[in-house]
Structures are given as structure tokens and as C-alpha cells.
Phi, psi and omega in degrees: 000128182293141174069209177219074182302337179288349178249021178296144181061021181269126175056046177256351189293140173264355183272119182298328183291339181249009181289146183291145176298160180295143179310142177236104172295141178300140182261148176303335179278117179295327179300316179299311185295319181294323179294316177294324177296318177294326180291330182280318188248000179077189185240052183290153185296336182274354182264122183253130178233127179225132180244147177198177181235134177250112182298324186287349179253037177069040187048044184284132173273130186229162174214140178232145185228136174208160179257119186293134185106334183258351183241159175272114188298322179298322183290318179298314181291316184274330188260340182236305187292313178296315175299325187283334179273351180296151184240044181286127181288132177271172185295328181257146177286338181230140178226136182286166179293326179290322176292322177293330177292321177291321175302313182296315190284318188266338189236323194267334186264109177281057180231139187295319185244120177226121181244156179255159181199140178253355179228163176289330178300323178281334187264330188296317180302327182285328176304313185282354177264001177100010176283159170252120183278140176236116179248144179242140179283142182080014182222140177262050180204151178224173180223159177229123182263131184288101179235014184301141181188049184279163180294137183210152182292139175290166179288121177234176178289133176306145181262344176258346180225072184277155177226153173281315181239121175144182182300145180249015175256152185226164173307150167250186181281357180272122179298316186286330177297316180297312180296326181290328175295326180285318179302324180290334175274323178252077183280070181226139176292353183279346183287127180246137178229114175254132180252143178234157167246116185238138181102116183299322180266320185272331182050047188285144179283130176230134181245129174261124185241130183201169175256121170305130181089343178248314177294145178292133177293328181291318177297312180307311181300319182290322181289323173300319179298318184288322184292316182290344180273352178293126181232089182215162181270344186213145169227107186253335185207165185298332180300325178302315181291321180303311182293329181286330189250346182296154179298136188292175180107152179274117181207142178277353184264134183284146180247000178227133177281151169234143185206149173248015181252115177302323180291326172295317179293319180301317178295318177298317184293321177295338178269359177108002179279168182244129183259147181230110181257131181246125180296137177100356179214139172286355183263116177262165178246144175236133182209153348293160183228135173259170183304322186283338173302326185285352179258358177262135180245155181297333181290342180301335184263003183249357180240171172302148184292332173292319179296317185292323179296319182295319178289331174300311183301320178298317180293322176293322175293323180294327180296311185290320180300305185302329184273320196252334189303305178304317180297321180293325180289319176298317183291318181291314184291334186263319184241333194233050176303330186291348177285340182278145169300149183302317183299315179295315181301320181291323178298312172300317177300317178295324177291327186265005184296323184259001180281123184279345184260146171297168183299320182295310178300320177301309179299317181298315181300319180286316181299316180294319178299319184290317177297324180293322177296318185294315171306312179305312179301325179288315187282336183289157174309146187304323184288337184241347180300312177298321179295323183292318183294315183291312183292323178294322177297313181296310187293312183293319179301310183292316182297320181291326180286322179291322181285347182084008182288321182226161177269158178296328178297319179296325174297319180292319175300311182291322177293316181287333174295317176296319181293324180293326180294329180284346180289328185293123191287341179257122182293330180297310177288335177291321176292323180297320179296326173300318176294316179300322188291326174297316177299317182297324177299315176292321174297322177298319184286345180256320189241353180070207185297327184292328175285328179295314181296323178292319177300316184296323178295314179297321180300315178299322179294317178301314185293323182294330176276353182282151175227151171237104188046049174089349182269130181298139187293329181263007183287147008266020178277316176219105004287144189283125173230096189304326187281356179257016181266012180287347183221041181248283179281322176233171171235123181279167180304153182296324180295348185261353178262076186275338181249146178280131186298138182260136171267177181298326184262357188258200174214145184283128182230160184275132180265327180208187179284185183297171184313129185242051184294127177304142176239146184298152183295140181096341180286148178297122179263006186287000000 
């Protein structure tokens, strides 16, 4: 494993208020060690410290420390406390502290993971990870027994990325649960997991997951560099990591995917992406990510390729509708009425006859109202949130039309725009479209269709210049690689995707054997 990721972000702060205390080597005096430990972590009610003497170890004085709520009480009692309290006589009447240390570590503790440490800085992080610290009098060393067992949420169906057909389990807030769910899907010795501790105060566990031989070494090196460069006191959710490591520059488009589906992450890793799992959140990250990754759903590979291709085209159409429809309506009704059929123009003019607001203000009023209703539906209690959002939209929309504040056509435009926004499987790209839509509405109200086309050209140039860890954002469309378009706008049958798509920084590898197209019974299979 390159470098030492376990020590990432330790003692890196330039702020004196956040600088780590000076290293404290363990003292032969148990009392001194416990006093320093108390000074470092305080005397909180959930910190358990117990001292005792074991006669079988030459009247050796010991102390064990753990944090209640982070450990499994049964493991502590049966795996640490009970063995240390045993009074089994050893062959020698006297045993040194160093010999007792090795006896305890290698013979007395029936626990799989026991680590050593010579300083408090080495032992304290393990204490907050649910380990039980064991300190011995007369010895400048301590050990930490793996006894973690805090309460955690069970595995449930993902709430933000539901599927009709496919696995129904999602990541939880436990880092180890997340890595184990990937191990169950990728039973290969090529799967690599590197762990980091990021955040000076939170010491949040972060796991880098990839397939050796498939993920680009150049991308891995860059991700490691950016993770090690993070200098902050807290990491509470995956967005903290995302903002710290994503490619710089002002852009409304996300360059890193987030997912709470283990099957989606496993699929991305098999395609050469790198997964990042963060302790404390069910949302994991996938990088590098291109623009087209955000329109793909894990369910695309659990249905027939023709149905999947049809749904993909619907998503791309919904993307353009959600971004352009209100702006087009404003531009046409304000500047380009001659583009409308006469009958439709007369109908729209009749609807807008009593509306006191210009088209831009009308659209802004409806869009902001819908966004307020959507946020209210999300923040309200789950039992009444959907009812409030649906009833509010129906009542306010109908009342606004009857009061003459907006036209019925505008209500239709805004409603269809909102529905199209929900079609996109990635919430990150859907939120980006919401911001772009407002910009395009102002441009349409001032420059009309010419402004819209000019802005689209600028937006396309901007996207073509974006990178996600060195990978072009629009690849494999720009730069164009025709043979890698089999899973972009449509999806060809699985038996036709023999090679794994290659990015600019990756390498083309074989996914399966040559084309294995099924043949009807009785045909020559030679």
C-alpha cells in the first residue's frame, strides 16, 4: 500500500489552537499514565477506568479503559475483564512486566485484534474506535483490544435511489458494514481497501475501494494526494470529502457521483471507478465520473436492453425539457410570437389577457412557489409532507389561475418542467439543472432565442473543459471514441459489451469472452 494512509492528516494543522498536543510516551508509573489520559480526554461519565492487581502475574498492577456505548459489553467482560482477573498460577513465582505483557497479549486475551502502542497518541484513536486500552504498571507500553460494538442502523432499502427490479439493500452509516457489502459482491483478491483517518477532531474513517489492475494508477495517485491534503477539524458527511477533493473551478455540474447502493458502487468499481466510503453516512462516492454517468441507473442492467435504451432516451429528453422549457416559453411569448401557429398564439394571448405580470415574473413566481412547496414537503414530518406538497401545488396553482396572477399555460409549463426534473436518476445533476434553469430564464427574457442558443454554446464549451481527476467530463463523446458509445445514450445487449470502456487515463481490459449472442435451438453453435 503506497504511503501510510492510516496516519493521514495527523499533526498537519497550521493553526496553533488546533495543533495536536506534544507526544506523550507511556511512563512506567501507571498513575502518571492515567493522570495524563484524564487530562487529555477529561472525566466524562461514559469513560470507564478500572484498576486491579493480578496475583498470577507477579502482583502486576493493571488498568483497562473503554468508552461505554462504543464497545460490546459481552466482549469486554468475557474477552478482557474475565481473563485478566483469573488467578491461574504460572510456572514461575515471579514474572517481569515485559513477560506479563506478552503473556496477556499472546495467551490470555481470546480476542482477534490486539494492537500495541508506546505513546498515548497511538492508543487514543483506538479508544474512540471502540477498543479497550490495557495499561500495565512498570512498563512503557500498552495494548488495545478490539471490542467495538456500538449500536448501528440495520440494512434497509435505499431511500433516494429506489428500483423496481434489483437489490433492495443500501449502505448504512457503518464503514465496516459498507466494505463488507462490497466484499460480498466482489469476491476477488484484486479488491483493494485503503483506510484513512481524516479530520483532526472527528477522526472520521474513510475507505478507498478499487480493483487492482482495472482502476487507473494515475487516478488513484491523484485521489490519494487529495485525501492526504485535506486539513480540517471535522468530516461529518460525504459532501465534506466531495468538496475537498473535486476538481476546482466554478461549475454547476457535479464531477463526483454519490450513491447509497452497494450494487451501483460495485458496478462502478468494475468499470474502473474508485469508490470512497465515509464512516457516519450511507452515501458513498464514485470517481472519476463523467456527465453521462449521472443518467445511468443500476436498474438499467437489470432490465432488457431495449427497455433500458428507451428509458435512457427519456432521461436525456427530460434533462433538456427541465433546463429549457420555461426559458423557451418566455422567449417565444416575449420576442418570437411569429414562431407559433396562429391558433396557439390566439389561445395564449387570450390566457394572458388579464395577467398583470410579464412572462419572466410569471415564471419566476411559479418556479419559486414550486421550490418552496418541494422544500416544505421534504422538511415536514413524513406522514404529512407529501400531502402538504401535493395539496399545496393543486390549490395554489388553481387559485393563481382563477385570480389572474398567472396563465394556465404557465402552470402547465412549470408542472411539466418539475416532473421532468424528477425523471433524472441523480439528485446531484437534477439540482444543477434547477440553478441553470433560472439563469436561462433571465437570458431568455432579455435576449430571446439568440441568448438561449449562445448560453447553450458557452455551457457546452464549459463542460468540454471540465475534468474529473483528469478524465474529460464529456468522454467518450468528446473526445469521440465510437466503440465506447455502447452504454452511453442507449445500452446494447450485455453479450455485445465484450470490452470494458477505457477512459483517457485508464486502459482497455476485457470484461468477458467474445460475443456470446444466444442462438435459437437447433442452430449450428460451432
